[in-house]
C-alpha positions, 0 to 999 in steps of 0.5 A: 524512508527506511520503513517504506522500503521495508515494507515494499521489500516485505511484499517482494515488490518488483517489476510486475507489481501494481502497488496501491497505497491506501491512505497514501499521505505524501506519496512516498510508498507509491513513489518508491515502489515505482522508483526504487523497486521498479513496480510497473505502476503505483496508485495512492489513495487518500481522502484528504485533497491536500495530501493528493496535491502533495503527493502529485507534486512529489511524484513530479519532483521524483520524475515518476508522475507517468507511473504513479496516480493519486486519487482523492477518494474514500479507500472503502469505495475505491476499486483496488482489484488491480493491485498485486501489492497493497500497503497500509499505515491506517488506524487499527479499526480501519484495518479491521473494517478494511479486511473484508474488502481486501479479501473479497476484492483482491486476487488470490496471491496479492500481498498486503503489508501493514505498518504498525497494526494487524488485522485481528484474527487474520494472522500475518504470515510474516511479522518483522520489526524495523526501527521499533515499528512492527510490519505485518504481511499477509497474502490473499488466500485462494477462494 
């Protein structure tokens, strides 16, 4: 959970944010975003239906199911345009493949935080180390 909190702090997540966690796993980032950081809403996307069931159960247990949605989708085909914060803990090649989608679909000012993997030639504006893991922050630039 310390990495989760550090990612959300690095993105300066707050009450106006809509957080999208791509490859959401058990839902912990989306749940923490609304429960601890008071994000307006959060959406977790994962291709594995078992992870989506687990995420939904975790959101119910945390009492945040009305503010969090979990979608069983391919993140490359998902509509992510409403995000103001995007979190990633994906394979390096997935980050690189995802970069054009992030830059094309997200509004300028949207913050993107990745756990452990960078975006190649797109240099992060901030990098921190937490428990031996590197976290990266980018902000979608003006077009």
